[in-house]
C-alpha positions in Angstrom: 141.2 0.5 289.0 138.2 2.8 289.4 137.8 5.0 286.4 135.1 6.7 284.1 135.2 4.1 281.4 131.8 5.3 280.0 130.0 8.6 280.1 131.2 12.1 279.1 134.6 11.6 280.7 135.1 8.2 279.3 138.0 9.4 277.1 140.0 10.0 280.3 139.3 6.5 281.6 140.1 4.9 278.3 143.5 6.6 278.1 144.3 5.7 281.8 143.2 2.1 281.3 145.4 1.7 278.2 148.4 3.2 280.0 147.9 0.8 282.9 147.5 -2.2 280.7 150.8 -1.3 279.0 152.4 -1.3 282.5 150.7 -4.6 283.3 152.2 -6.2 280.1 155.6 -5.1 281.3 155.1 -6.8 284.6 153.9 -10.0 283.0 156.8 -10.0 280.6 158.9 -10.1 283.8 157.0 -13.1 285.0 154.9 -11.3 287.5 151.3 -12.5 288.0 149.4 -9.3 288.7 145.6 -9.1 288.4 144.1 -5.8 287.3 140.4 -5.3 287.9 138.4 -2.4 286.5 135.2 -0.8 287.7 133.4 2.1 285.9 132.5 5.1 288.0 131.4 7.4 285.1 133.0 10.2 287.1 130.0 10.2 289.4 130.3 9.9 293.2 127.6 7.2 293.7 129.2 4.9 291.1 132.6 5.6 292.6 131.3 4.3 295.9 129.7 1.2 294.3 132.9 0.5 292.4 135.0 0.9 295.5 132.9 -1.5 297.4 133.0 -4.1 294.6 136.8 -3.8 294.5 136.9 -4.3 298.3 134.4 -7.2 298.7 134.2 -9.0 295.4 137.5 -8.4 293.6 139.5 -8.5 296.9 142.1 -6.1 295.7 145.2 -5.0 297.6 144.9 -1.4 296.4 142.6 0.8 294.3 143.9 3.2 291.6 141.4 6.0 291.1 138.9 7.7 291.1 140.0 10.5 288.8 137.3 13.1 289.6 137.0 15.3 292.7 133.5 14.2 293.6 134.3 10.5 293.4 137.6 10.9 295.3 135.8 12.8 298.2 133.1 10.1 298.3 135.6 7.2 298.4 138.1 8.8 300.9 136.2 8.0 304.1 135.4 4.5 303.0 139.1 3.9 302.2 140.0 5.2 305.6 137.5 3.0 307.3 138.4 -0.1 305.4 142.2 0.6 305.6 142.4 -0.1 301.9 145.2 1.8 300.0 143.9 4.2 297.4 145.9 6.1 294.8 143.5 8.6 293.3 144.4 10.4 290.0 144.4 13.8 288.5 142.7 16.0 291.2 145.3 16.7 293.8 143.5 19.8 295.1 143.3 21.2 298.6 139.8 19.9 299.2 140.9 16.4 298.5 144.0 16.9 300.7 141.8 18.1 303.6 139.6 15.0 303.3 142.6 12.7 303.7 142.4 8.9 303.5 143.8 8.7 299.9 147.0 9.4 298.1 146.8 11.3 294.8 148.9 11.4 291.7 148.0 14.5 289.7 148.4 18.3 289.9 146.9 21.1 291.9 143.5 22.0 290.6 144.0 25.5 292.1 147.3 26.2 290.4 145.9 26.0 286.9 143.4 28.9 287.2 146.0 31.0 289.0 148.4 30.6 286.1 145.6 31.6 283.6 144.6 34.6 285.6 148.2 35.8 285.8 148.6 35.4 282.0 145.4 37.2 281.2 146.5 40.0 283.5 149.9 40.1 281.7 148.1 40.4 278.4 146.5 43.6 279.6 143.0 42.1 279.8 140.6 43.8 282.2 137.2 42.2 281.7 136.3 38.5 281.3 133.3 36.3 281.2 133.5 33.1 283.2 131.4 30.0 282.3 131.6 27.1 284.7 130.0 23.6 284.4 128.2 22.2 287.5 130.9 19.8 288.6 132.7 19.7 291.9 136.1 20.0 290.3 135.0 22.7 287.8 133.4 24.8 290.5 136.6 24.6 292.6 138.6 25.8 289.6 136.2 28.6 288.9 136.1 29.8 292.5 139.9 29.9 292.5 140.0 31.8 289.2 137.4 34.3 290.4 139.4 35.1 293.5 142.7 35.4 291.7 141.3 37.4 288.8 139.6 39.9 291.1 142.6 40.2 293.3 144.6 41.2 290.2 142.0 43.9 289.5 140.2 42.1 286.8 136.4 42.3 286.4 134.0 39.4 285.7 131.3 41.0 283.6 129.6 37.6 283.3 129.7 34.7 285.8 127.7 31.9 284.4 126.9 28.2 285.4 126.0 25.6 282.8 124.4 22.2 283.8 126.9 19.5 283.1 124.3 17.4 281.2 123.3 20.3 278.9 125.4 20.4 275.7 123.6 23.5 274.3 125.9 26.3 275.3 124.5 28.9 272.9 122.2 30.6 275.4 124.9 31.1 278.0 127.4 32.1 275.3 125.0 34.8 274.0 124.5 36.1 277.5 128.2 36.3 278.1 129.0 37.9 274.8 126.3 40.4 275.4 128.3 41.8 278.3 131.2 42.6 276.0 134.0 40.8 277.7 137.6 40.9 276.3 138.0 37.2 276.9 136.1 34.1 278.0 137.3 31.8 280.7 135.5 28.5 280.3 135.9 25.5 282.6 134.5 22.3 281.0 134.5 19.1 282.9 134.0 17.2 279.6 132.6 19.3 276.7 135.3 21.8 275.8 135.2 20.9 272.1 131.4 21.2 271.9 131.6 24.7 273.6 134.3 25.9 271.2 132.3 24.7 268.2 129.2 26.6 269.3 131.2 29.7 270.4 133.0 30.0 267.0 129.7 29.8 265.2 128.7 33.0 267.1 132.0 34.8 267.6 135.2 33.9 265.7 137.7 36.2 267.5 137.2 36.4 271.3 140.1 34.8 273.1 139.4 31.6 275.1 141.2 30.5 278.2 140.7 27.3 280.3 142.0 24.3 282.3 143.7 21.1 281.3 140.5 19.5 280.0 141.1 21.4 276.7 144.3 19.4 276.2 143.0 16.3 274.3 142.5 15.4 270.7 138.9 14.7 271.5 138.4 18.4 272.1 139.6 19.2 268.6 137.4 16.5 267.1 134.3 17.7 269.0 135.1 21.3 268.0 134.7 20.2 264.4 138.4 20.6 263.6 141.5 22.5 264.5 140.2 25.9 263.3 137.6 26.2 266.1 140.1 25.3 268.8 142.9 27.4 267.4 144.5 29.8 269.9 142.8 28.4 273.0 145.2 28.9 275.9 145.0 26.5 278.8 147.0 25.3 281.8 148.0 21.6 282.0 150.8 19.2 282.2 153.3 19.3 279.3 154.8 15.9 278.5 157.2 16.0 275.6 159.0 12.9 274.3 162.3 14.4 275.2 163.7 11.4 277.1 164.6 8.2 275.3 162.4 6.3 277.8 159.4 8.5 276.8 160.0 8.0 273.1 160.2 4.2 273.7 157.0 4.3 275.7 155.1 6.2 273.1 156.3 3.6 270.5 155.2 0.8 272.7 151.8 2.4 273.2 151.4 2.9 269.4 152.4 -0.7 268.8 149.9 -2.0 271.3 146.9 0.2 270.3 147.6 1.3 266.7 148.0 5.0 267.5 149.7 7.4 269.9 147.8 8.5 273.1 145.2 11.1 272.5 146.3 12.5 275.8 149.9 11.7 276.7 149.3 12.9 280.2 146.3 10.7 280.9 147.9 7.6 279.5 151.1 8.3 281.4 149.0 8.6 284.6 147.7 5.1 284.2 151.1 3.6 283.3 153.0 5.3 286.2 150.2 4.9 288.7 150.2 1.1 288.4 153.9 0.9 288.6 153.9 3.2 291.7 151.2 1.1 293.4 153.0 -2.2 292.8 156.3 -0.7 294.0 154.6 0.5 297.2 153.0 -2.9 297.8 156.3 -4.7 297.1 158.2 -2.5 299.5 157.2 -4.3 302.7 156.3 -0.9 304.3 152.9 0.4 305.1 151.3 2.2 302.2 151.9 5.8 303.5 155.5 5.2 304.4 156.2 3.5 301.1 154.9 6.4 299.1 156.6 9.0 301.2 159.9 7.2 300.9 159.6 6.5 297.1 161.7 8.4 294.6 159.9 7.5 291.4 162.0 8.9 288.5 162.0 6.1 285.9 158.5 6.6 284.5 156.8 8.7 281.8 155.7 11.5 284.1 158.2 14.0 285.5 159.9 12.8 288.7 157.2 11.9 291.3 157.4 12.6 295.0 154.7 12.3 297.6 154.5 14.9 300.3 153.4 14.3 303.9 149.7 14.5 302.9 150.4 11.8 300.2 149.9 14.4 297.4 152.2 14.0 294.3 151.6 17.2 292.4 153.1 17.8 288.9 153.5 21.5 288.1 151.2 22.7 285.3 152.3 25.1 282.6 150.6 27.3 280.0 149.8 25.6 276.7 148.1 26.6 273.5 146.2 24.8 270.8 148.0 25.6 267.5 147.4 23.9 264.2 145.8 21.0 265.9 148.7 20.5 268.3 149.3 21.3 271.9 152.4 23.5 272.4 154.0 25.4 275.2 152.9 29.0 275.5 154.5 31.4 274.8 156.8 30.3 272.2 155.6 26.7 271.7 
């Protein structure tokens, strides 16, 4: 696996790793001898390339799961194509990755999330917004999609700001944005949603905040200094509720293995299901692409997974809201 196990996005890699290791335990309980190697890409393209090459030449893997960040996926894609090594990337199943080719992706459309948010803001009667975007390939893609959709709906961006991804002091950009008197803020954090919310609420306790799926983890609430600062944030993401018995059993198994439930059910489920999908594809006797296209994966934690002709498996995002320290469907919970 090729994941950000350290760095600002390490919480994502940690949850994916734990999910995959739970799947690995299941295989070993069945008597399967499967080796799972990990390389840390820190969500940075150059480390993704280095990790991919180590998997290929040192670990001698049959397939790579990851990367989970747009920049890393785009860096690895041509190498995977050249080496003819199967790759199942995670999370960012956007059009830019699809155009690059060379990898399969299990995730959701990065472009669909900001479109949902723009539609919701328009339905709420909002006319002006401030957008703050971190300098990250995925974040900039999300911001450009939101900008186009919001303006097509007749909305105005009274502030359109960039924040360096390594700069955790958001107060200057927040003050500039608030000075333009927006009705709402659309913030796209690659990593630091909680830090942003904490600093924003120290300056303004009322302005509505909208954003992408990176708001949907317990780490965001912790970094915000508690539930109060995050309260009411509306974001687009994947909603996994333990409705099916198999999901409830899986959560119980996760808690038994690690002492607590996943801080992000979606991220942990990605790791669990990705490993099972990869093993199933390798076991099929078909080539990687044909195996994924033919696969009907409906016995995992994620909603039913189907890969299209471009090897994209996109889970439909929905609107969610942070309420009382929990993540609930919006509207209505």
